[in-house]
C-alpha positions as CSV (number, residue, x, y, z in Angstrom):
1,M,-48.9,-31.6,-8.9
2,N,-51.4,-29.1,-10.2
3,R,-54.7,-30.8,-11.1
4,W,-54.9,-29.4,-14.6
5,I,-51.3,-30.3,-15.5
6,K,-52.0,-33.8,-14.2
7,Y,-55.1,-34.0,-16.5
8,L,-53.2,-32.7,-19.4
9,L,-50.4,-35.2,-18.9
10,I,-52.9,-38.0,-18.6
11,V,-54.5,-37.1,-21.9
12,L,-51.2,-36.5,-23.8
13,E,-49.5,-39.6,-22.5
14,V,-52.4,-42.0,-22.9
15,G,-53.5,-40.5,-26.2
16,G,-50.0,-40.1,-27.6
17,G,-49.0,-43.6,-26.5
18,F,-52.1,-45.1,-28.1
19,A,-51.6,-43.1,-31.3
20,G,-47.9,-44.1,-31.5
21,F,-48.5,-47.8,-30.8
22,S,-51.4,-47.9,-33.3
23,V,-49.6,-46.1,-36.1
24,L,-46.5,-48.3,-35.4
25,I,-48.6,-51.5,-35.8
26,V,-50.2,-50.2,-39.0
27,S,-46.8,-49.2,-40.5
28,L,-45.3,-52.6,-39.6
29,M,-48.2,-54.3,-41.4
30,N,-47.7,-52.2,-44.5
31,T,-43.9,-52.6,-44.8
32,G,-41.8,-55.7,-45.0
33,I,-39.6,-55.8,-42.0
34,T,-36.9,-58.6,-41.8
35,A,-36.7,-60.8,-38.7
36,S,-33.3,-59.2,-37.8
37,S,-34.8,-55.7,-37.5
38,W,-37.7,-56.5,-35.2
39,I,-35.8,-55.3,-32.1
40,F,-36.3,-51.6,-33.0
41,P,-40.1,-51.7,-33.5
42,I,-40.3,-53.7,-30.2
43,I,-38.4,-51.0,-28.4
44,S,-40.6,-48.2,-29.9
45,G,-43.8,-50.2,-29.1
46,A,-42.6,-50.8,-25.5
47,M,-41.9,-47.1,-25.1
48,F,-45.4,-46.1,-26.3
49,L,-47.0,-48.7,-24.0
50,F,-44.9,-47.4,-21.2
51,G,-46.4,-43.9,-21.9
52,I,-50.0,-45.4,-21.6
53,V,-49.1,-47.1,-18.3
54,A,-47.5,-43.9,-17.0
55,G,-50.6,-41.9,-17.9
56,L,-52.9,-44.4,-16.2
57,A,-50.7,-44.6,-13.2
58,L,-51.2,-40.8,-12.7
59,I,-54.9,-41.7,-12.1
60,E,-54.5,-44.7,-9.8
61,R,-51.2,-43.9,-7.9
62,P,-50.4,-40.3,-8.4
63,R,-46.9,-40.3,-6.7
64,F,-45.7,-43.4,-8.6
65,G,-47.4,-42.1,-11.8
66,A,-45.5,-38.8,-11.5
67,V,-42.2,-40.7,-11.3
68,M,-43.2,-42.8,-14.3
69,S,-44.3,-39.7,-16.2
70,A,-41.0,-38.0,-15.5
71,V,-39.1,-41.0,-16.8
72,Y,-41.3,-41.1,-19.9
73,Q,-40.8,-37.4,-20.5
74,A,-37.0,-37.8,-20.2
75,F,-37.0,-40.3,-23.0
76,Q,-38.7,-37.6,-25.2
77,I,-36.3,-34.8,-24.5
78,P,-33.3,-35.8,-26.7
79,I,-33.7,-35.5,-30.5
80,L,-30.6,-36.8,-32.1
81,S,-29.8,-36.5,-35.8
82,S,-26.3,-37.4,-37.0
83,P,-24.8,-39.7,-39.6
84,L,-24.2,-42.3,-36.9
85,L,-27.5,-42.2,-34.9
86,T,-31.0,-40.8,-35.4
87,Y,-33.4,-40.9,-32.4
88,T,-36.7,-39.2,-31.9
89,L,-39.6,-40.1,-29.6
90,V,-42.7,-37.9,-29.4
91,S,-45.9,-38.9,-27.7
92,G,-48.7,-36.5,-27.3
93,L,-47.3,-33.0,-28.1
94,Q,-44.0,-31.7,-29.4
95,I,-43.1,-28.0,-29.5
96,G,-39.7,-27.2,-30.9
97,I,-37.6,-24.5,-32.4
98,G,-35.0,-25.4,-35.0
99,W,-32.7,-23.8,-37.6
100,F,-33.6,-25.1,-41.0
101,K,-31.3,-24.0,-43.9
102,V,-31.2,-20.2,-43.3
103,R,-34.4,-19.7,-41.2
104,L,-35.6,-20.2,-37.7
105,A,-38.6,-22.5,-37.5
106,L,-41.2,-23.2,-34.9
107,F,-42.9,-26.5,-35.1
108,F,-45.8,-28.3,-33.4
109,Q,-46.7,-32.0,-33.6
110,F,-49.7,-33.6,-32.1
111,G,-49.9,-37.4,-31.8
112,A,-46.8,-39.6,-31.9
113,R,-43.6,-40.2,-33.8
114,S,-40.7,-42.4,-33.3
115,T,-37.5,-42.6,-35.4
116,L,-34.5,-44.8,-34.9
117,S,-31.7,-45.5,-37.3
118,F,-28.0,-46.4,-37.2
119,L,-25.2,-45.5,-39.5
120,N,-27.5,-43.4,-41.8
121,S,-29.2,-46.6,-43.0
122,G,-32.6,-44.9,-43.2
123,P,-35.2,-45.2,-40.5
124,V,-35.6,-48.6,-39.1
125,V,-38.7,-47.5,-37.2
126,R,-40.7,-44.5,-38.2
127,S,-44.3,-43.8,-37.4
128,S,-46.0,-40.5,-37.5
129,Y,-49.4,-38.9,-36.7
130,L,-50.4,-35.2,-37.2
131,G,-47.7,-32.5,-37.5
132,I,-47.7,-28.8,-38.1
133,T,-44.6,-26.7,-38.9
134,T,-44.5,-22.9,-39.2
135,R,-41.5,-20.9,-40.3
136,G,-40.5,-17.5,-39.1
């Protein structure tokens, strides 16, 4: 793996995982979550912690860290949005292209975000950190 790509992944995974976990904890403290819906914040928190571990593993054990990093990146690829299921996990940096209403949009997000909801019940887990959207 290229040295600079490795450094970039370390910064984005550790920084994004820390930002996501921190914002998740703060948002849970500020909102009332029922005992039955704690499973989704636990899953999101575990994913952000996994990102921190994957980034640190790139330093200590580069081959194992590369595998963990690939797994962590694979969890961030799908962005699902439907009436049945909404899922998003972003840690570090997200660059995307989407069609919004009648325009093509390019968007960037630095930090972390996670969204998980079932049956259009509204987000069970949502945390966010800095985002920038441009429309073309």
